[in-house]
C-alpha distance (Angstrom), angle and dihedral (degrees) to the residues before:
residue distance angle dihedral
M1 . . .
R2 3.81 . .
T3 3.80 89.6 .
D4 3.78 87.8 54.0
R5 3.67 93.2 48.8
K6 3.82 91.3 51.6
R7 3.72 92.1 50.5
E8 3.82 89.7 49.0
K9 3.85 92.7 50.4
E10 3.88 88.8 51.5
M11 3.76 91.1 50.0
G12 3.81 92.7 49.3
S13 3.84 93.1 49.4
L14 3.71 93.3 55.5
K15 3.89 116.5 104.7
P16 3.78 123.4 -148.0
S17 3.85 103.7 -102.3
V18 3.73 141.6 127.3
R19 3.80 93.3 -105.9
S20 3.76 91.0 106.0
K21 3.76 93.5 55.6
A22 3.72 90.3 43.8
T23 3.97 88.9 53.3
N24 3.74 90.3 52.1
L25 3.85 92.5 49.3
Q26 3.98 91.5 47.3
Q27 3.88 90.7 59.3
Q28 3.75 89.8 70.8
P29 3.85 126.2 48.1
I30 3.86 118.4 -115.3
L31 3.79 122.4 -140.1
A32 3.78 122.6 -136.0
N33 3.82 93.7 -99.2
G34 3.74 88.5 59.9
T35 4.02 97.3 -104.2
V36 3.75 129.2 124.2
P37 3.81 114.5 -121.1
H38 3.74 122.7 -125.1
L39 3.77 121.9 -111.1
E40 3.87 118.1 -124.5
G41 3.79 113.6 -159.5
G42 3.86 93.2 -26.6
V43 3.79 90.8 -56.1
F44 3.71 128.4 109.3
T45 3.81 118.6 -119.8
N46 3.70 116.8 -94.4
E47 3.79 90.4 -108.1
L48 3.75 90.0 68.3
R49 3.71 102.5 30.3
A50 3.88 93.0 96.4
F51 3.78 92.3 56.8
H52 3.85 93.7 49.0
A53 3.70 92.8 62.6
D54 3.79 116.9 106.8
K55 3.80 94.2 -135.9
F56 3.82 95.7 45.0
D57 3.91 111.7 168.6
A58 3.70 112.0 -150.2
D59 3.82 97.0 -172.6
G60 3.78 92.6 49.0
Y61 3.77 91.3 49.3
V62 3.84 92.7 51.0
L63 3.89 89.5 47.9
S64 3.74 90.1 50.4
K65 3.87 90.8 52.7
C66 3.90 93.6 44.6
Q67 3.70 98.6 47.8
T68 3.92 91.1 99.8
M69 3.93 89.7 50.5
N70 3.67 120.7 85.3
E71 3.92 125.7 -144.4
K72 3.77 94.2 -89.5
G73 3.84 92.4 49.5
I74 3.72 91.9 50.2
R75 3.90 91.1 48.1
N76 3.79 90.4 48.7
L77 3.78 91.0 50.3
C78 3.85 92.3 48.0
S79 3.95 87.8 48.7
E80 3.73 91.4 50.3
L81 3.84 91.5 47.0
V82 3.86 88.6 50.2
N83 3.77 92.2 49.6
L84 3.77 92.6 47.6
K85 3.84 88.2 52.1
K86 3.81 91.6 51.5
V87 3.77 91.9 48.2
S88 3.76 92.1 46.7
A89 3.82 91.4 50.0
E90 3.83 90.6 48.5
E91 3.72 92.2 48.8
M92 3.81 92.8 48.4
R93 3.78 89.0 50.6
R94 3.75 93.1 52.7
S95 3.65 92.3 47.2
V96 3.83 91.9 51.0
Y97 3.72 93.9 48.1
A98 3.84 90.9 45.4
N99 3.78 93.9 52.3
Y100 3.93 99.0 40.1
A101 3.77 95.9 129.1
A102 3.84 94.5 43.8
F103 3.77 90.9 47.7
I104 3.85 95.4 51.4
R105 3.78 90.6 44.6
T106 3.84 90.8 50.0
S107 3.79 92.6 47.3
Q108 3.81 91.2 50.2
E109 3.80 89.0 49.1
I110 3.78 91.0 51.7
S111 3.76 90.6 50.4
D112 3.78 91.6 52.0
L113 3.72 91.3 47.6
E114 3.73 90.7 50.6
E115 3.82 90.7 51.8
E116 3.89 90.0 49.1
L117 3.82 90.5 49.0
L118 3.81 90.3 51.5
A119 3.74 92.6 50.9
M120 3.72 92.0 48.7
R121 3.81 91.1 49.9
N122 3.82 90.8 51.1
L123 3.87 88.3 47.9
L124 3.86 90.6 50.9
S125 3.67 91.9 46.2
N126 3.82 92.0 52.9
Q127 3.80 87.9 49.5
V128 3.77 92.7 49.9
A129 3.81 90.3 48.6
L130 3.72 92.5 49.7
I131 3.72 93.7 48.2
H132 3.91 93.1 48.3
G133 3.82 90.3 44.2
L134 3.86 89.5 54.7
A135 3.76 90.5 45.8
E136 3.75 95.3 52.8
G137 3.91 90.9 45.7
V138 3.76 90.3 55.2
Q139 3.92 90.7 48.2
V140 3.76 92.7 51.4
E141 3.78 93.0 49.5
A142 3.78 90.8 48.0
V143 3.80 94.9 56.4
P144 3.95 109.5 110.8
N145 3.85 119.5 -125.9
G146 3.73 91.0 -112.3
M147 3.87 89.7 62.3
D148 3.68 92.8 78.1
A149 3.84 89.6 61.8
A150 3.87 90.0 49.9
L151 3.69 91.9 50.4
G152 3.80 92.9 49.2
N153 3.90 108.4 -114.0
D154 3.73 140.3 -25.5
S155 3.71 94.9 -91.5
Y156 3.85 87.8 72.9
I157 3.78 90.4 65.3
E158 3.80 95.6 40.6
D159 3.84 89.3 53.0
E160 3.76 91.4 49.9
H161 3.93 94.8 54.1
R162 3.85 95.2 37.8
P163 3.93 104.2 117.9
S164 3.75 117.0 -114.9
E165 3.79 126.0 -131.6
L166 3.91 88.5 -100.0
E167 3.74 92.3 53.5
K168 3.83 91.2 48.0
R169 3.75 89.3 49.9
A170 3.80 90.6 50.6
Q171 3.79 91.0 49.9
A172 3.76 90.5 53.4
L173 3.70 97.6 48.9
P174 3.88 98.2 80.7
D175 3.81 91.0 53.5
I176 3.82 90.8 47.3
L177 3.87 89.1 50.8
D178 3.73 91.4 48.6
V179 3.84 90.6 56.8
L180 3.85 93.7 44.4
L181 3.82 90.9 51.7
A182 3.74 91.5 48.7
E183 3.75 89.6 51.2
R184 3.87 90.3 42.8
R185 3.84 91.3 -129.5
V186 3.82 95.1 157.0
D187 3.74 101.3 175.8
E188 3.89 94.3 51.0
A189 3.91 88.8 45.2
L190 3.83 89.6 53.8
A191 3.81 90.7 48.1
V192 3.90 90.8 50.0
L193 3.79 90.9 48.0
N194 3.74 91.8 49.4
E195 3.88 89.2 50.2
G196 3.86 90.0 49.1
E197 3.80 89.2 52.2
K198 3.71 90.6 54.2
I199 3.84 93.4 49.0
A200 3.70 92.8 48.1
S201 3.86 92.0 51.0
G202 3.74 93.4 45.3
T203 3.74 94.9 -120.4
M204 3.78 95.6 122.4
N205 3.89 118.3 86.8
K206 3.75 86.2 -16.0
E207 3.83 89.1 -92.6
I208 3.79 118.7 139.1
M209 3.77 122.7 -145.3
S210 3.76 125.7 -147.1
V211 3.78 117.0 -86.9
A212 3.86 90.3 -113.9
A213 3.88 92.9 49.6
S214 3.77 91.4 46.2
S215 3.77 92.3 49.4
W216 3.89 92.4 46.8
L217 3.80 89.7 50.2
Q218 3.77 94.6 47.9
A219 3.81 91.8 51.2
A220 3.80 90.2 48.3
L221 3.78 92.2 50.1
S222 3.80 91.2 46.6
D223 3.78 90.6 55.1
R224 3.88 94.3 49.1
R225 3.81 89.6 45.7
A226 3.75 90.8 55.5
K227 3.75 90.3 48.9
L228 3.81 93.1 50.0
A229 3.76 88.9 48.4
E230 3.83 91.7 54.4
Q231 3.78 89.1 49.1
L232 3.70 92.9 53.4
V233 3.83 93.1 47.4
E234 3.84 90.6 49.3
A235 3.83 90.9 48.7
A236 3.90 91.4 49.4
H237 3.80 90.8 53.9
Q238 3.75 94.9 55.1
P239 3.94 109.0 112.3
S240 3.83 90.4 -142.8
V241 3.76 94.5 54.6
R242 3.86 112.3 123.6
G243 3.66 126.3 -133.2
S244 3.90 97.3 -105.9
E245 3.88 89.5 47.7
L246 3.79 93.1 50.3
R247 3.90 89.9 50.5
A248 3.79 90.5 48.1
A249 3.84 91.1 50.5
I250 3.80 92.5 47.3
L251 3.82 92.6 45.5
A252 3.85 89.6 52.2
L253 3.77 92.7 46.9
D254 3.73 87.6 50.8
R255 3.84 91.9 49.5
L256 3.86 86.2 54.3
G257 3.91 86.6 66.2
D258 3.86 96.1 -105.4
G259 3.83 98.3 109.8
A260 3.84 94.9 146.6
R261 3.84 91.7 53.5
A262 3.82 88.7 43.8
H263 3.77 94.4 53.9
T264 3.80 92.7 46.3
L265 3.80 89.2 48.3
L266 3.80 89.7 51.5
L267 3.82 93.9 52.5
Q268 3.90 90.9 43.9
S269 3.74 91.8 51.1
H270 3.76 92.1 53.5
H271 3.77 88.8 48.3
E272 3.74 95.4 52.4
R273 3.79 92.2 47.0
L274 3.85 88.5 50.4
Q275 3.73 91.5 50.8
Y276 3.64 91.4 51.3
N277 3.75 93.4 51.8
I278 3.85 92.8 45.6
Q279 3.87 89.5 58.3
G280 3.82 88.7 65.1
L281 3.90 92.9 60.1
R282 3.84 118.2 95.0
P283 3.91 112.4 -152.4
S284 3.77 93.8 -168.1
G285 3.77 126.8 87.3
T286 3.83 97.1 26.2
L287 3.78 122.3 127.4
Y288 3.92 108.9 -105.3
G289 3.76 87.8 -23.5
G290 3.76 90.2 -84.8
A291 3.83 94.3 125.8
Y292 3.77 92.9 49.0
T293 3.90 91.6 46.4
A294 3.79 90.6 48.8
A295 3.80 95.1 49.5
L296 3.88 93.4 42.8
S297 3.87 89.7 47.7
Q298 3.73 90.9 51.1
L299 3.92 92.1 51.2
V300 3.63 94.7 44.9
F301 3.80 104.7 44.5
S302 3.75 92.2 36.8
A303 3.88 88.3 56.8
I304 3.85 90.5 48.2
A305 3.73 90.3 48.8
Q306 3.85 92.7 50.0
A307 3.70 91.9 45.5
A308 3.83 88.8 52.9
K309 3.77 91.4 51.7
D310 3.86 91.3 47.7
S311 3.70 94.2 48.5
S312 3.74 93.5 48.1
A313 3.83 92.2 47.3
V314 3.72 95.4 51.1
F315 3.89 104.0 31.7
G316 3.82 104.3 20.4
D317 3.75 120.3 -150.8
Q318 3.90 98.7 -34.4
P319 3.80 107.0 156.0
A320 3.88 95.0 -133.5
Y321 3.70 95.3 52.3
A322 3.90 92.4 41.8
S323 3.88 90.1 52.1
E324 3.74 91.7 49.2
F325 3.95 90.2 49.1
V326 3.88 90.0 51.4
L327 3.79 92.4 52.5
W328 3.77 89.3 46.8
A329 3.75 92.9 50.6
C330 3.82 92.9 49.0
N331 3.89 88.0 51.0
E332 3.85 92.3 51.3
S333 3.89 88.7 47.8
E334 3.73 89.8 52.0
N335 3.82 92.3 49.7
F336 3.77 88.2 50.4
A337 3.71 92.8 51.0
M338 3.79 92.2 50.5
L339 3.81 90.1 52.9
V340 3.90 91.9 51.9
K341 3.73 92.0 45.5
R342 3.73 90.6 47.1
H343 3.81 98.8 49.9
I344 3.80 102.8 24.3
L345 3.82 120.4 10.2
S346 3.75 100.8 46.9
S347 3.86 95.9 56.2
A348 3.82 92.3 38.1
A349 3.78 92.0 50.9
A350 3.81 92.7 46.7
A351 3.78 91.5 50.9
G352 3.82 93.7 44.0
G353 3.75 92.0 -110.9
L354 3.90 93.6 158.0
R355 3.91 90.9 160.3
A356 3.77 92.6 53.7
A357 3.81 91.2 46.7
A358 3.76 92.4 46.2
E359 3.87 90.9 50.4
C360 3.72 94.5 51.2
V361 3.85 92.3 46.8
Q362 3.85 91.0 50.1
I363 3.76 94.8 48.1
A364 3.80 91.0 50.1
I365 3.71 95.6 46.9
G366 3.78 90.0 45.2
H367 3.84 93.0 55.2
C368 3.91 90.7 41.4
S369 3.93 93.5 53.2
L370 3.81 88.0 61.3
L371 3.86 87.7 73.2
E372 3.74 92.9 60.4
V373 3.71 92.9 84.3
Q374 3.82 85.7 62.0
G375 3.93 89.8 52.3
L376 3.90 93.8 -102.5
A377 3.80 114.0 129.3
L378 3.73 102.4 -176.6
G379 3.86 95.4 152.7
P380 3.83 97.1 95.5
V381 3.78 89.0 52.9
L382 3.85 92.6 55.9
L383 3.86 93.3 41.4
K384 3.70 91.1 53.6
L385 3.84 92.8 50.6
F386 3.85 94.4 42.6
R387 3.91 96.1 45.4
P388 4.01 97.1 85.2
N389 3.80 91.2 52.9
V390 3.67 93.1 44.3
E391 3.78 91.1 49.5
Q392 3.82 89.1 50.3
A393 3.76 89.9 50.8
L394 3.82 92.1 50.5
E395 3.84 92.2 50.5
A396 3.84 91.1 46.4
N397 3.75 92.1 48.8
L398 3.82 95.7 48.3
K399 3.84 87.0 50.8
L400 3.73 91.4 54.5
I401 3.79 91.0 50.8
D402 3.86 92.0 49.2
E403 3.90 88.4 48.7
S404 3.79 93.4 48.4
V405 3.82 94.6 46.7
S406 3.75 91.9 45.2
A407 3.84 92.9 52.1
L408 3.87 89.3 48.6
A409 3.82 92.4 47.1
A410 3.76 90.0 58.6
A411 3.72 89.4 66.6
D412 3.74 99.5 32.4
D413 3.96 114.7 124.5
W414 3.90 87.7 -159.2
V415 3.84 89.7 -126.8
L416 3.80 112.9 146.3
A417 3.81 119.2 -126.5
Y418 3.82 140.6 155.8
P419 3.81 116.7 -98.8
V420 3.72 114.1 -74.8
A421 3.85 95.7 -125.1
S422 3.80 94.4 48.9
A423 3.79 129.7 78.0
H424 3.87 125.5 -129.2
P425 3.73 107.0 -64.9
A426 3.73 97.0 -136.6
S427 3.77 93.3 104.1
R428 3.75 96.7 38.5
P429 3.79 125.0 97.6
S430 3.87 113.5 -111.2
H431 3.80 102.3 -152.9
T432 3.77 102.0 84.6
S433 3.78 122.6 81.8
A434 3.72 92.7 -141.0
Q435 3.78 89.1 67.0
L436 3.69 95.2 46.9
A437 3.71 95.0 98.3
T438 3.80 94.0 55.3
L439 3.81 89.5 53.2
L440 3.80 93.1 59.2
R441 3.77 128.8 70.4
L442 3.76 115.3 -140.6
S443 3.75 137.2 164.6
S444 3.78 121.5 -97.5
S445 3.90 93.5 -97.4
A446 3.79 91.9 47.7
H447 3.79 92.5 51.1
R448 3.83 90.2 48.4
F449 3.87 89.7 47.9
H450 3.82 91.2 51.7
T451 3.75 94.5 45.1
M452 3.72 94.7 48.7
V453 3.87 91.7 47.1
Q454 3.86 88.7 49.9
D455 3.93 89.2 53.7
F456 3.88 89.7 45.3
F457 3.80 93.0 56.2
E458 3.80 93.5 43.2
D459 3.79 86.6 53.9
V460 3.82 94.2 52.1
V461 3.73 100.4 44.5
P462 3.83 89.3 93.9
L463 3.77 87.7 58.6
I464 3.69 98.2 58.8
S465 3.93 90.1 105.4
M466 3.80 88.9 62.1
Q467 3.85 92.0 69.2
L468 3.85 91.6 -122.7
G469 3.89 93.5 136.6
A470 3.78 96.0 109.0
L471 3.87 91.1 45.8
M472 3.73 91.4 51.9
L473 3.82 94.6 48.9
D474 3.81 90.7 47.2
G475 3.83 88.8 50.7
L476 3.81 91.3 51.9
L477 3.70 91.1 47.0
H478 3.76 91.5 55.5
L479 3.72 91.7 43.9
F480 3.93 89.8 54.0
E481 3.78 91.0 46.1
S482 3.78 90.5 54.3
Y483 3.91 91.4 50.3
V484 3.90 89.7 46.6
Q485 3.82 88.0 55.9
L486 3.80 89.0 53.7
L487 3.82 88.4 51.8
I488 3.69 93.1 50.5
K489 3.88 89.8 49.3
A490 3.90 87.7 52.6
V491 3.74 94.2 50.5
S492 3.93 93.7 44.4
S493 3.75 121.2 87.4
P494 3.82 115.6 -123.9
V495 3.90 91.0 -105.6
E496 3.84 93.3 47.2
G497 3.84 91.6 46.0
E498 3.77 91.1 56.5
S499 3.79 89.8 48.7
L500 3.70 92.5 53.4
G501 3.78 92.6 51.2
Q502 3.89 95.5 -111.5
T503 3.79 90.8 138.7
M504 3.82 85.6 87.6
D505 3.86 88.1 70.0
S506 3.77 105.1 79.0
R507 3.80 93.9 -167.7
T508 3.76 115.7 111.7
V509 3.73 122.9 -136.6
K510 3.77 136.0 178.5
E511 3.76 113.4 -106.9
A512 3.82 119.4 -122.2
Q513 3.82 107.3 -136.7
A514 3.73 104.4 163.8
E515 3.89 120.8 77.1
G516 3.92 89.1 -121.0
Q517 3.85 91.6 54.9
Q518 3.72 92.4 49.9
L519 3.74 93.2 48.6
G520 3.81 88.5 46.6
I521 3.72 87.9 57.0
L522 3.80 90.7 52.3
C523 3.80 87.5 46.3
N524 3.87 92.4 55.8
A525 3.86 91.9 52.3
S526 3.75 96.0 45.5
A527 3.91 96.3 45.2
L528 3.91 91.3 47.5
A529 3.82 95.1 45.8
E530 3.79 99.2 41.5
E531 3.81 103.2 31.7
L532 3.85 119.8 8.2
L533 3.81 105.6 39.3
P534 3.90 95.1 45.6
R535 3.79 90.1 49.4
A536 3.85 91.8 47.5
A537 3.80 92.8 48.4
A538 3.90 88.3 50.2
K539 3.86 85.9 80.8
L540 3.84 86.2 75.1
F541 3.80 88.4 62.0
P542 3.78 108.5 42.3
G543 3.89 115.3 -145.9
Q544 3.83 91.6 17.5
H545 3.77 134.6 112.4
I546 3.71 112.6 -152.9
G547 3.82 97.4 172.4
R548 3.80 124.8 98.1
E549 3.85 94.1 -98.8
D550 3.77 129.7 90.4
P551 3.75 100.0 39.9
R552 3.85 90.9 179.4
K553 3.79 88.4 69.5
R554 3.84 95.7 52.4
A555 3.70 93.8 89.6
S556 3.84 93.0 54.8
E557 3.83 89.8 44.9
R558 3.81 89.3 52.8
H559 3.76 90.5 53.6
S560 3.77 97.2 44.2
L561 3.85 101.3 40.2
G562 3.84 96.3 44.6
P563 3.83 130.5 -133.1
S564 3.75 98.2 -76.8
R565 3.82 94.6 48.3
I566 3.78 91.6 47.7
L567 3.79 90.9 52.6
E568 3.75 90.9 49.2
L569 3.82 94.6 50.8
R570 3.75 92.5 44.5
E571 3.82 90.2 52.5
W572 3.71 90.0 48.2
R573 3.78 93.4 52.8
R574 3.84 89.8 46.1
H575 3.84 89.7 57.2
L576 3.78 92.1 49.4
Q577 3.86 91.0 49.4
S578 3.91 89.8 47.0
M579 3.82 89.6 59.1
V580 3.76 92.4 49.9
D581 3.90 87.5 50.3
R582 3.82 87.8 49.1
L583 3.93 90.3 54.7
R584 3.91 91.9 43.3
D585 3.83 92.5 48.1
H586 3.73 90.0 50.7
Y587 3.78 93.3 50.9
C588 3.72 91.4 49.0
R589 3.78 93.1 48.4
Q590 3.77 89.7 53.9
Q591 3.87 90.9 48.4
V592 3.75 91.2 51.8
L593 3.87 91.3 47.6
D594 3.95 89.1 50.0
L595 3.77 86.6 52.0
V596 3.87 102.3 43.5
Y597 3.86 95.3 41.4
S598 3.82 129.9 50.0
E599 3.75 123.6 -134.4
E600 3.87 86.6 -97.5
G601 3.78 88.7 57.0
E602 3.92 94.1 -109.3
A603 3.76 116.1 143.5
N604 3.84 112.9 -110.9
L605 3.84 91.3 -169.0
S606 3.82 109.8 58.7
V607 3.81 135.3 141.9
D608 3.77 92.4 -101.8
L609 3.82 88.2 77.7
Y610 3.79 86.4 73.9
L611 3.78 104.5 26.8
N612 3.72 96.5 57.0
W613 3.78 94.5 57.3
D614 3.82 90.7 75.3
A615 3.79 98.3 35.1
N616 3.81 95.0 95.7
G617 3.85 95.7 33.7
D618 3.78 127.3 -103.6
D619 3.84 115.6 -2.7
P620 3.87 110.6 -147.2
Y621 3.89 89.2 -170.3
W622 3.66 92.0 65.7
H623 3.81 92.6 52.7
N624 3.76 91.4 48.5
D625 3.78 98.1 52.2
P626 3.94 113.9 7.0
M627 3.84 115.8 -172.2
P628 3.80 131.8 168.6
S629 3.77 121.2 -89.6
P630 3.80 117.9 -80.4
I631 3.92 93.0 -107.7
F632 3.83 89.9 52.9
Q633 3.77 90.8 49.1
E634 3.89 86.4 49.9
L635 3.84 88.5 52.5
F636 3.82 89.1 54.4
M637 3.83 91.9 51.8
K638 3.82 91.5 46.6
L639 3.91 90.7 51.9
N640 3.73 90.3 47.7
K641 3.79 93.7 49.0
I642 3.84 91.8 49.5
S643 3.81 89.7 48.5
H644 3.82 90.9 49.3
V645 3.75 91.9 48.8
A646 3.81 92.6 44.7
V647 3.79 89.9 58.2
D648 3.79 90.0 70.8
V649 3.75 101.8 28.1
L650 3.86 102.4 40.1
V651 3.79 95.2 47.2
G652 3.85 109.8 179.5
R653 3.76 92.9 -0.6
E654 3.82 99.3 99.9
R655 3.85 91.3 144.1
A656 3.85 90.5 57.3
T657 3.73 90.6 50.3
A658 3.78 95.2 48.3
L659 3.89 89.0 48.9
L660 3.78 90.5 52.1
L661 3.72 94.9 50.2
M662 3.89 92.6 45.3
R663 3.81 89.6 49.0
L664 3.75 91.2 49.1
V665 3.74 94.7 54.1
E666 3.78 91.1 44.5
T667 3.80 89.4 51.2
F668 3.77 90.4 53.2
L669 3.68 93.5 49.9
I670 3.73 97.4 44.5
W671 3.95 88.3 49.2
L672 3.89 88.6 55.0
S673 3.83 92.4 45.4
D674 3.85 90.2 51.3
D675 3.94 96.3 41.7
Q676 3.88 96.0 115.3
E677 3.92 91.6 -178.7
F678 3.86 89.5 55.2
W679 3.73 94.8 51.7
E680 3.73 95.7 41.2
D681 3.92 89.4 55.9
L682 3.75 90.3 45.8
E683 3.77 96.7 48.0
D684 3.71 101.5 34.8
S685 3.88 102.9 29.9
P686 3.93 117.6 125.5
R687 3.69 84.6 -128.8
P688 3.78 106.8 69.4
L689 3.82 121.6 -144.3
G690 3.82 108.2 -95.4
P691 3.79 131.3 -147.2
I692 3.78 93.7 -95.3
G693 3.81 94.8 45.6
L694 3.80 87.6 52.7
Q695 3.75 92.0 49.5
Q696 3.77 92.3 48.7
F697 3.85 88.3 49.5
V698 3.80 93.2 51.6
L699 3.86 90.8 45.1
D700 3.95 90.3 52.0
M701 3.80 90.5 53.3
Q702 3.81 92.6 45.1
F703 3.80 87.6 49.4
V704 3.81 91.3 55.7
I705 3.86 87.2 53.8
Q706 3.76 93.0 50.9
I707 3.74 92.8 49.4
A708 3.78 90.1 56.7
S709 3.72 93.8 43.4
H710 3.92 90.5 48.7
G711 3.85 88.5 51.7
R712 3.78 93.3 43.5
Y713 3.66 95.5 -124.8
L714 3.85 100.7 105.0
S715 3.79 112.7 142.3
R716 3.76 134.3 -167.8
Q717 3.74 91.7 -113.7
M718 3.81 91.6 59.5
R719 3.79 88.7 55.1
H720 3.68 92.7 46.8
V721 3.77 96.1 49.3
T722 3.84 93.8 42.0
A723 3.86 88.9 52.6
D724 3.79 91.0 51.1
I725 3.69 92.1 50.2
I726 3.76 95.6 49.8
T727 3.79 89.6 46.7
R728 3.76 92.5 55.5
A729 3.82 91.4 47.4
V730 3.82 90.9 51.2
E731 3.80 90.4 49.6
A732 3.91 89.7 52.2
F733 3.85 89.0 50.0
G734 3.87 89.4 47.5
R735 3.84 90.5 59.1
T736 3.89 88.2 67.2
G737 3.83 89.7 69.2
L738 3.82 94.6 -109.0
D739 3.71 125.2 121.4
P740 3.94 109.2 -116.5
N741 3.71 92.4 -151.8
S742 3.80 93.7 58.4
V743 3.84 91.2 60.3
L744 3.85 102.6 32.6
P745 3.84 116.6 83.0
E746 3.82 121.6 -141.3
N747 3.84 118.9 -67.1
E748 3.87 91.7 -111.7
W749 3.86 87.6 61.8
F750 3.87 90.5 57.7
V751 3.80 90.7 45.3
T752 3.84 92.7 50.6
I753 3.73 92.3 48.7
A754 3.71 94.1 45.7
Q755 3.81 92.4 48.4
D756 3.95 91.2 50.1
A757 3.83 88.0 50.2
V758 3.87 92.1 52.8
N759 3.76 90.1 49.5
K760 3.84 93.3 47.6
L761 3.83 92.5 47.0
F762 3.85 91.5 44.7
A763 3.70 91.5 51.3
S764 3.71 93.8 48.0
W765 3.82 87.3 50.1
C766 3.86 90.7 55.4
K767 3.78 91.0 46.2
G768 3.75 89.4 54.3
G769 3.83 89.8 70.1
Q770 3.90 96.3 -91.1
A771 3.71 117.7 131.5
E772 3.79 120.4 -121.7
I773 3.63 108.2 -82.3
P774 3.89 114.9 -135.3
S775 3.75 119.0 -140.4
P776 3.84 111.8 -88.3
T777 3.77 89.8 -133.4
A778 3.77 97.3 44.0
S779 3.96 90.8 107.7
V780 3.77 95.7 39.7
S781 3.81 119.2 100.4
A782 3.76 122.9 -113.6
H783 3.84 90.8 -110.0
S784 3.85 90.7 53.4
V785 3.79 93.4 50.7
S786 3.77 91.6 45.5
S787 3.85 88.6 50.7
M788 3.82 91.5 45.5
R789 3.86 93.4 52.0
S790 3.82 90.6 47.2
N791 3.81 89.6 53.0
G792 3.72 92.9 46.4
S793 3.84 90.9 51.4
N794 3.79 94.8 56.2
């Protein structure tokens, strides 16, 4: 019977675990591939014989295997193993981060399962103790009266059932624990519980209690342990609990074996304390919401930092607890972002308060970045949550700029002037970008446009980390396109505006009637696209210059910005320039229409200019003093007038003046080349084109070339279009049966006559009271002229 009791005690002291399985596995060696080798005749195979030896020498075994390898091979092998270790660690880290939620949920389920198994074990132990108690009672009652004499005397049985000192201590432990729990002496209670566990398991004094006594003690200890855990949880939930008291309670709960619950309780306690502190904040009445955002950021991220310290101090770097903390920190950051959006960002974004939104985001990210020293990077979480509101604020702010500029353009007189707040720039240095605006004269709406764009980019500088650069550049591009549309509307006449479909634009704008006003409009667009807007946008890329100046710095910019960013900026500048070209082409087209058609709508350039020369035979007057046709002389006067006005309007923008004149001449030639009515009358008229008419036509074309050459804005496209026009006229003359070469002088004759005509008309212009007009490209370098002409020929 004593043997049975001993076996029962051993069975009752066992805990449900996997140790038995591990013991069975350890009885056999395991190969590297995870398989168990077979035994042959009770002896291990030769492959594992070396590992089975009691005095196995690991270093010697490795040396024996590496004798065939040289030093380089061993180093390569070590390097490969190190790389494999790094790759494995990185893969494990990615796997853990990718399965945070599942890992935490699985850990919680395992903890719950362990609690259920422990409860089941206690229940089974109680049942076993009850059964054995009943069995012992039955055996005692069944003993006959004569057994006492056989056993000796009654004192033997009394000595057998007399409680030992260990049993007396075990019986006193529950009462001691009740007193300690009532007095909330946690450390002493933990010590007593530990002592009770040792007594119940038989590891104290190497004495073994009976199964019934051990089960009774374990049940009593389990009940007191649960009461202590509830006390610790209640203490941790108190709002007035201090940090040291909270850590002590969590540590005690962890020592009770409930680490998962302790860590969750720690995070929950920090959350409750944070919510209590947030309730004391007042979001209303603060300027731009900056004070509220700063105070809220201080509370939230300080709480996260303190929770990180407490978690690390109590639980160390255990992956399960670290993963749960990261999820908790992300949730707290999301709650923080929701509060900021509700009280500050939503209203600021709807009202176009970009500066307020940027200030809030900058404050939040600044406080959040302080957690990076503890390995917590919560910035991407906040930026993702703030991005929709910031984008809304950007769009609303751009809309406000568009409305403000449109309102000012309705009253703009298109007269260029320096900024009101700045003095005349004659005494100012011209090499700093900050003074560029004071060096350029713009109209009032352009100055307003530039000022508001500068303020816009100053406001969005704190938002660079949100990767909104492309969105900001696109917004500025659409804003400039809207302004250029206003400029086109100001240049167009009412009739032309209706023909271009501009009636769809309900915005009103003051029409620019004078030549200086129209050139001022062109100056606005050119200065903004080529100088001011690129320099304002450079604030998005600190230390960079994205304008067309400083070509010596382009190599360093390409190295620092990267290929993708360079292509993006280049494409952005190209779109800006295309809008300027659109405005310039519209202006040139209107000038050509004013030249070709009279106010009554009659064509000033018709085929009769050339057919009437030969209507009455040869004209000796033409041979004595040939001159270009009147409309071409009018073209010369218009170009001179534009150049003269541009000297005062486009100050310092000689390149823009040359491009304008070049494009105007090209537009005139292209219009003539595409005028189907003119060519149909010339080629199919009953009156054929005569020799003098052909010579006059060639002289007019050569006169256009000499005008551009005299002004130094001749392009390859002019030569190409002029040559095509002359060829088409010569072919029309050849259909009459005459040889064109027999009636056309040498090309040098036309060049000489055209040059003389330019000089005569220019002298007449100067005598008429106009000052001598300098060449618009006189101050442009040879490289710039070559580039300009190449662009014009495309």
